[in-house]
C-alpha positions in Angstrom: 22.4 130.0 104.6 23.6 126.3 105.2 21.1 123.7 106.6 21.5 122.5 109.8 22.4 118.4 110.3 21.8 115.8 112.6 24.1 114.3 115.1 24.4 111.1 113.4 25.4 112.9 110.0 27.7 115.1 112.0 29.4 111.7 112.8 29.4 110.4 109.4 31.4 113.7 108.2 33.9 114.0 111.2 35.1 110.2 110.5 35.2 110.5 107.3 37.2 114.1 107.8 39.4 111.9 110.2 40.4 108.8 107.8 41.1 110.5 105.1 44.2 112.9 106.8 44.8 109.7 108.7 45.5 107.3 105.3 47.5 110.1 103.4 49.5 110.5 106.5 50.2 106.7 106.2 50.9 107.3 102.5 53.2 109.9 103.0 55.4 108.4 106.0 55.4 105.0 104.1 57.0 106.9 101.2 59.3 108.7 102.9 60.4 105.6 105.3 60.9 104.1 101.6 63.3 106.5 100.1 65.1 106.5 103.7 65.8 102.6 103.1 66.4 103.5 99.2 69.2 106.2 100.0 70.8 104.5 102.7 71.1 100.9 100.5 72.5 103.4 97.6 75.4 104.9 99.8 76.3 101.6 101.4 76.9 100.3 98.1 79.2 103.3 97.5 81.1 102.6 100.4 81.1 99.4 99.3 82.4 100.0 95.6 85.5 102.5 97.5 86.4 100.1 99.3 86.6 97.5 96.1 88.5 100.3 94.6 90.9 101.0 97.1 91.9 97.1 97.5 92.5 97.4 93.9 95.0 99.9 94.0 96.3 98.8 97.3 97.0 94.9 95.1 98.2 96.9 92.2 101.0 98.6 94.2 102.3 95.7 96.1 102.2 94.0 92.9 104.5 96.7 91.6 106.1 97.2 94.7 107.0 93.1 94.6 108.5 93.3 90.8 110.4 96.4 91.8 112.1 94.6 94.7 112.6 91.2 92.8 114.1 93.8 89.8 116.1 95.7 92.3 117.5 92.2 93.8 118.4 90.3 90.2 120.5 93.3 89.5 122.3 94.1 93.0 121.9 90.8 94.4 121.2 92.4 98.1 118.8 90.7 100.3 116.7 94.0 101.1 115.3 94.6 97.8 113.6 91.6 98.7 111.6 93.1 101.7 108.8 94.4 99.6 108.2 91.1 97.9 108.1 89.3 101.2 105.8 91.4 102.3 103.3 91.3 99.3 103.4 87.7 99.0 101.9 87.7 102.6 100.3 90.5 102.0 98.8 90.0 98.6 96.1 87.2 99.4 94.1 88.6 102.4 93.3 91.6 99.9 92.0 89.1 97.5 89.9 87.6 99.9 88.7 90.9 100.7 87.9 91.5 97.4 86.5 88.5 96.9 83.6 88.9 99.9 82.9 92.6 98.6 82.5 91.3 95.0 79.5 88.3 95.9 76.7 90.4 94.4 79.0 91.2 90.9 79.8 87.8 89.2 81.3 90.1 86.3 83.6 91.2 88.9 84.5 88.3 90.3 85.2 87.0 86.7 87.5 89.4 86.8 89.0 89.0 90.0 89.5 85.1 89.4 91.5 86.5 86.1 93.8 88.9 88.5 94.6 85.8 91.0 95.9 83.6 88.0 97.7 86.7 86.6 99.2 87.2 90.5 100.0 83.5 90.9 102.1 83.9 87.6 103.9 87.2 88.9 104.5 85.5 91.8 105.5 81.8 90.0 108.0 84.1 87.4 109.4 86.0 90.2 110.5 82.9 92.3 111.6 81.8 90.0 114.3 84.2 89.0 115.2 84.9 92.6 115.9 81.3 92.9 118.3 81.2 89.7 119.5 84.2 91.0 120.6 82.9 94.4 121.4 79.4 92.7 123.7 81.4 90.4 122.4 80.4 87.4 121.5 82.5 84.3 118.7 84.0 84.5 119.4 87.0 82.4 118.6 85.0 79.7 115.1 84.6 81.1 114.3 88.1 81.9 115.3 89.0 77.8 112.3 86.6 77.4 110.1 90.1 79.0 107.5 87.2 80.3 107.6 89.1 83.2 107.1 92.6 81.7 103.9 90.3 79.4 102.6 89.2 82.7 102.4 92.5 84.5 101.2 94.2 81.6 98.1 92.0 81.8 98.0 92.1 85.7 97.6 96.1 85.6 95.1 96.0 82.5 92.4 93.3 84.2 93.3 95.1 87.3 92.4 98.9 85.6 89.6 97.1 83.6 88.2 96.2 87.6 88.9 99.7 88.4 87.1 101.1 86.4 84.3 99.5 86.2 84.3 100.1 89.8 84.7 103.6 89.3 82.1 103.8 86.7 79.8 102.1 89.5 80.6 104.1 92.2 80.2 107.2 90.4 76.5 106.1 89.2 75.9 105.1 92.5 77.0 108.6 93.9 74.8 110.1 91.2 72.3 108.0 92.3 72.3 109.5 95.6 73.3 112.7 94.9 70.0 113.0 92.1 68.1 111.0 95.2 68.4 113.8 98.2 66.5 116.3 96.0 63.8 114.2 94.6 63.2 112.8 98.5 62.8 116.8 98.9 60.6 117.4 96.2 58.2 114.1 96.5 58.0 115.4 100.2 56.6 118.6 99.1 54.6 117.3 96.5 52.6 114.7 98.8 52.6 117.8 101.3 50.8 120.3 98.8 48.8 116.9 97.1 47.5 116.6 100.7 47.0 120.4 101.2 45.1 120.2 98.5 42.7 116.9 99.1 42.3 118.7 102.3 42.0 121.7 101.7 39.1 120.8 98.9 37.1 118.3 101.5 37.7 121.0 104.5 35.7 123.6 102.1 33.2 120.7 101.3 32.7 119.8 105.1 32.7 123.6 106.2 29.7 124.6 103.5 28.2 121.3 104.7 28.4 122.2 108.7 28.9 125.9 108.1 32.1 126.2 109.6 34.1 127.5 106.9 36.6 129.3 109.4 37.2 126.9 111.9 38.0 124.2 109.4 40.2 126.5 107.6 42.4 127.3 110.9 42.3 123.7 111.7 43.6 122.4 108.2 46.3 125.5 108.0 47.5 124.1 111.5 48.0 120.3 110.4 49.8 121.7 107.3 51.8 123.6 109.1 52.9 120.8 111.1 53.4 118.4 108.3 56.3 120.6 106.8 57.9 120.9 110.2 58.0 116.9 109.8 58.7 116.9 106.4 61.6 119.0 106.9 62.5 117.6 110.3 63.0 114.0 108.5 65.2 115.7 105.7 67.3 117.2 107.8 67.7 113.2 109.7 67.7 112.0 106.3 70.9 114.7 105.5 72.6 113.8 108.8 72.6 109.9 108.2 74.8 110.3 105.2 78.9 110.1 104.8 79.6 113.3 103.1 78.6 116.7 103.7 75.5 118.6 102.6 74.9 122.3 102.3 71.5 123.8 100.6 72.1 127.5 99.4 69.6 130.3 98.8 69.3 131.6 95.3 72.2 134.4 95.4 74.6 131.6 97.0 74.4 132.1 100.9 74.7 128.9 102.4 71.7 128.5 104.3 72.0 124.6 105.8 75.0 122.2 106.7 73.9 118.3 108.0 75.8 117.2 111.0 78.8 115.6 109.2 80.0 119.4 108.1 79.9 120.4 112.0 81.6 117.1 113.3 84.4 117.5 110.9 85.4 121.2 110.7 84.4 121.4 114.1 83.4 124.7 114.0 79.3 126.0 114.8 76.4 126.8 113.2 77.0 130.8 115.0 80.5 130.0 113.0 79.7 129.1 110.0 76.6 131.9 109.2 77.9 133.8 105.9 81.1 133.4 104.7 82.3 131.7 107.8 83.4 128.0 106.2 85.9 129.9 104.1 88.9 129.6 106.9 88.7 125.6 106.9 89.5 125.7 103.4 93.2 125.5 102.2 94.3 128.8 101.3 95.5 127.7 97.9 92.5 126.6 97.2 90.1 129.2 98.4 90.6 131.7 95.3 89.4 128.7 92.9 86.5 127.9 95.1 85.0 131.3 95.6 85.3 131.8 91.0 83.6 128.9 90.9 80.9 129.3 92.9 80.4 132.8 92.1 80.1 131.4 88.5 78.2 129.1 88.9 75.7 131.3 91.1 75.8 133.7 88.3 75.0 131.5 85.4 72.7 128.6 87.1 75.5 125.8 86.1 76.3 123.0 88.0 78.7 123.5 90.6 81.7 121.3 90.9 85.4 121.6 92.1 88.1 120.1 94.4 89.2 121.2 97.2 91.3 120.4 100.9 89.5 120.9 103.9 90.7 120.9 107.1 90.1 118.1 109.6 89.3 119.5 113.3 90.2 116.3 114.8 94.2 116.6 113.3 94.5 119.9 112.2 95.1 117.8 108.2 94.0 119.0 104.8 92.2 116.7 103.2 90.9 116.4 99.0 87.0 116.6 98.9 85.3 116.9 95.8 82.6 119.5 96.3 79.2 119.5 93.3 76.4 121.5 93.9 72.8 121.4 91.1 70.7 124.2 91.7 66.4 123.4 92.2 64.1 125.4 89.9 60.6 126.2 90.2 58.0 125.9 87.6 59.0 129.3 85.9 62.7 127.6 85.7 63.5 130.2 88.2 66.2 129.1 91.1 65.2 128.8 94.1 67.7 126.5 96.2 71.0 124.8 95.5 71.8 121.4 97.3 75.3 120.6 97.4 77.7 117.7 98.7 81.2 117.5 99.9 82.8 114.2 99.1 85.7 113.0 101.0 88.6 111.9 97.7 92.0 111.5 100.2 92.2 108.1 99.8 91.8 108.2 96.3 93.6 111.0 95.3 96.9 109.9 97.0 96.7 106.4 95.9 96.5 108.0 92.2 100.1 110.0 92.9 101.6 107.0 94.7 100.7 105.1 91.1 101.8 108.0 89.0 105.5 107.6 90.9 105.6 104.2 90.8 104.8 104.2 87.5 107.7 106.4 86.4 110.0 105.1 88.6 108.7 101.6 86.8 109.7 103.7 83.2 113.2 104.4 84.6 113.7 101.5 86.0 112.5 99.9 82.2 115.3 102.1 80.6 117.7 101.1 82.7 117.0 96.9 81.7 116.6 98.1 78.3 120.6 100.2 78.2 121.6 96.7 80.3 119.8 94.4 77.7 121.7 95.9 75.1 124.8 95.5 77.0 124.5 91.8 78.1 123.9 90.8 74.1 127.1 92.7 73.4 129.3 90.5 75.9 127.5 87.5 75.4 129.0 88.2 71.4 132.3 88.7 73.2 131.7 85.7 75.3 131.1 83.1 72.2 134.3 84.7 71.0 136.6 83.8 73.7 134.9 80.8 74.3 135.9 80.0 70.9 139.4 81.0 70.7 140.2 79.5 74.1 138.8 75.9 73.4 140.8 75.8 70.5 143.7 77.0 72.6 143.1 74.5 74.9 142.4 71.6 72.4 145.4 72.3 70.4 148.1 71.0 73.1 145.6 67.7 74.2 145.5 66.7 70.4 149.5 67.1 70.7 149.7 65.1 73.4 147.6 61.8 72.6 149.7 62.3 69.2 152.9 63.0 71.2 152.3 59.3 73.8 150.7 57.3 70.8 154.2 58.3 68.2 156.2 57.1 71.6 153.9 53.7 71.9 154.6 53.0 68.7 158.6 53.8 68.7 158.7 52.0 71.9 156.6 48.8 71.3 159.0 46.4 72.1 160.2 48.1 75.2 157.1 49.2 77.4 155.5 46.7 79.7 152.2 45.8 80.0 151.3 48.1 83.3 153.8 50.9 80.8 151.3 50.5 78.2 148.3 50.8 80.2 149.1 54.1 81.3 149.9 55.9 78.2 146.4 54.7 77.3 145.2 55.4 80.7 147.0 59.0 79.7 145.6 58.9 76.3 141.7 58.3 77.8 142.2 61.4 80.1 142.9 64.2 77.4 140.0 62.7 75.2 138.0 63.2 78.0 139.4 67.0 78.9 138.4 67.4 75.0 135.0 66.0 75.6 134.8 68.0 78.5 135.9 71.2 76.5 133.2 70.6 73.7 130.6 69.7 76.0 131.0 72.6 78.5 130.8 75.2 74.7 128.2 72.9 74.2 126.6 74.2 77.5 127.2 77.9 77.8 125.8 78.0 74.1 122.2 76.3 74.6 119.5 79.1 75.0 121.8 81.8 73.4 120.8 81.1 70.0 117.6 80.6 68.3 117.1 77.4 66.2 114.3 77.9 63.3 111.6 75.6 64.0 110.6 73.0 61.9 108.0 69.9 61.7 109.5 67.6 63.3 108.7 63.5 63.0 109.5 62.3 66.4 109.8 58.5 65.5 112.0 59.1 62.6 113.9 61.4 64.6 114.3 58.5 67.3 115.7 56.2 64.2 118.6 58.3 63.2 119.4 58.7 66.6 119.3 55.1 67.2 121.1 54.2 64.1 124.0 56.6 65.6 124.5 55.4 68.5 124.5 51.8 67.4 123.4 49.9 70.3 125.6 47.0 71.2 124.2 43.4 70.3 122.0 42.2 72.9 120.5 45.8 73.8 117.3 46.4 72.2 116.0 50.0 71.7 111.9 49.9 71.5 110.1 53.2 70.2 106.6 53.2 71.4 103.1 54.1 68.8 101.7 57.2 68.7 104.9 59.7 68.4 103.9 63.1 66.9 104.5 65.6 64.3 104.8 68.9 65.8 106.7 72.1 65.0 109.6 72.2 67.4 113.3 73.2 67.1 114.8 69.7 65.9 118.6 69.6 67.3 117.5 70.8 70.5 114.9 67.4 70.8 117.6 65.0 69.1 120.4 66.4 71.6 117.9 65.4 74.4 117.2 61.9 73.1 120.5 61.3 72.2 121.9 61.8 76.1 119.2 59.5 77.7 119.2 56.9 74.8 123.2 57.2 75.2 123.1 57.0 78.8 120.7 54.3 79.6 123.2 51.7 77.3 126.5 53.2 78.3 125.8 52.7 82.1 123.8 49.6 81.9 125.6 47.1 84.3 125.0 44.2 81.9 126.1 43.1 78.3 122.2 43.1 77.7 119.3 45.1 78.1 116.2 47.0 76.9 114.9 50.7 76.3 111.8 51.9 75.8 110.7 54.9 74.3 107.0 56.6 74.9 105.0 59.2 74.7 101.7 60.9 76.5 99.5 64.4 75.7 99.2 66.9 77.8 97.1 69.5 77.8 100.3 72.0 75.9 102.7 69.9 76.3 103.9 66.3 75.6 105.5 64.0 78.2 108.4 61.6 76.5 109.5 58.8 78.4 113.0 57.0 78.3 112.9 53.9 80.0 115.5 51.3 81.0 116.1 48.1 82.9 120.1 49.1 84.3 121.2 49.6 87.7 118.8 52.1 89.0 119.1 55.3 90.6 118.9 55.6 94.6 116.8 58.7 95.6 119.5 60.3 97.0 120.9 60.9 93.6 117.8 62.2 91.6 118.4 65.9 92.0 122.4 65.4 91.9 122.5 63.7 88.5 121.6 66.8 87.0 124.1 68.8 88.3 127.5 69.8 85.9 130.3 67.6 86.9 128.5 65.2 88.9 128.9 61.4 88.1 127.3 58.3 90.3 130.5 56.3 88.7 134.7 56.8 88.9 135.4 58.3 85.6 138.2 56.2 85.5 135.8 53.0 85.3 133.3 55.0 82.8 134.4 58.0 80.6 132.2 60.8 81.7 132.4 64.3 81.7 129.4 64.9 83.9 127.7 67.1 81.0 125.5 65.1 79.7 122.4 65.0 82.1 123.1 69.0 82.9 123.1 69.9 79.2 119.8 67.7 79.2 118.4 70.0 82.2 119.3 73.4 80.4 118.2 72.5 76.9 114.7 71.0 78.1 113.9 74.0 80.6 115.0 76.5 78.0 112.3 75.2 75.6 109.8 75.8 78.9 109.4 71.7 80.0 111.0 70.3 83.1 112.5 67.3 83.8 112.5 64.4 86.2 114.1 61.3 87.1 111.7 58.3 88.6 114.4 55.5 89.8 115.2 53.2 92.5 118.5 50.9 93.1 118.6 47.8 91.3 115.2 48.5 89.6 116.1 50.4 86.3 115.4 54.2 85.8 113.0 56.4 83.9 113.9 59.9 82.5 110.4 62.1 81.9 111.1 65.4 80.0 108.2 67.4 78.7 108.2 69.6 75.5 105.7 72.0 74.8 103.6 71.5 71.6 103.4 75.0 69.9 107.2 76.9 69.6 106.7 80.5 71.4 
């Protein structure tokens, strides 16, 4: 028999009875809202990672398209091949900018993206250089044989591949977190609900003993528990409906009993049409049997379910690839009580991978073709060297005969030749010698960069002393070598040719009988910058580019003997070493020829 209680005690008990469930309900609501917020954040991050991966694949595809277009143009000379190059050159920077925004929170990937940006700039600069050489009729084949482009593209692929691998691992980790979080939400909701039910049951029993209202309180508690479970189920459904993936659950025997809203939107089916095995018609016929076999095996063995298949999209009737996964949920005895699965659309990634594989195969075929072409070019170069030698010998022989013959005629008729005729004979021999110099210059020009020379330690100060001694400047001319001339590993003969041409030109084309030439050096990051400065007549800015073109001279050849090859030869040697040459001058104020030479021989 229970003791009666007064109204005040009843009010206290009633207050405690109301407050405790409210506090627990607020706690449950807060936990569920936090879980929903966290899951939404994880989902956004998975989506962001997918966007990064897609753009990285797009970046790689456009880079490969650019390289393929450039190679096609180099091989054929057809401008149509440059369309993918121009398209990629315009479209790659926006993609890189989008990646920069997407990777704001990932400092490691931002650093890698910076490296990829540098790789892209190098690849584009290299391709632009090849295109310019091809358009100008330059010797681009020697540059392509150095395989600089291949090394750059390999480095670009490796860096992009590293970023993709990192992003895929990050996506998998985040996806796994999201997938594991869904059952965790269910478990936690059920656990909290059960804990709440237990506390309420205990509290209710205690109050019923005190108030003699056991049955009424038990009924009320049962009703509240039922409502809470319904609310938890509604929250779970709302949570799965917010996901971009298809989410489904199945009974222990494998019969599916729930689909989220994404399923109905994608397939266009109703709940009644999906009951039982109604999901099978949306599967691609070629994937159906494999899907059923794997699902049957997972249900029978209790192992995780994972399979790729194609679902028909109701919007346009197309089949898109999905990755299906499902995990079993066990009770305390280890028995499966539920299956929770997801279907993730992977069609875009799969198609991108297929495109990359096709491009890789195409690139492999082009590489084989280039290898064969390279062997053919080496053979042709050898034949060209032999041809040039024979031609130069056959051309110079009659020239020497003409020079000797004119000398003999002049000696035989020395008493009969007037001053005009003697001048014309000298003029003829001068032009014969000019032709011989021209042939020698052309041979020298054609051989620059085609036969590597062994590098050696070069003392530039000693080299300049030998060059100046060989040139033997006329009295009145001073050639000064500045301090700090380096000692470094380089090909000596090409460097000697450059200095000999530049110093010789400064002496040869000076407009006075006395003058000064100053040679200096400045150290840069990877290069030495050499300067040859004179106080001669100077060069108008309009001719700064023209003087480096073969056969171009600023003065008439009858006035100053010149083949027009010297500066073209210098330019070819310097650029063949990876440096550059330019002139700084204005008319009547002297000229300074600057060129850079790499510090380390490659």
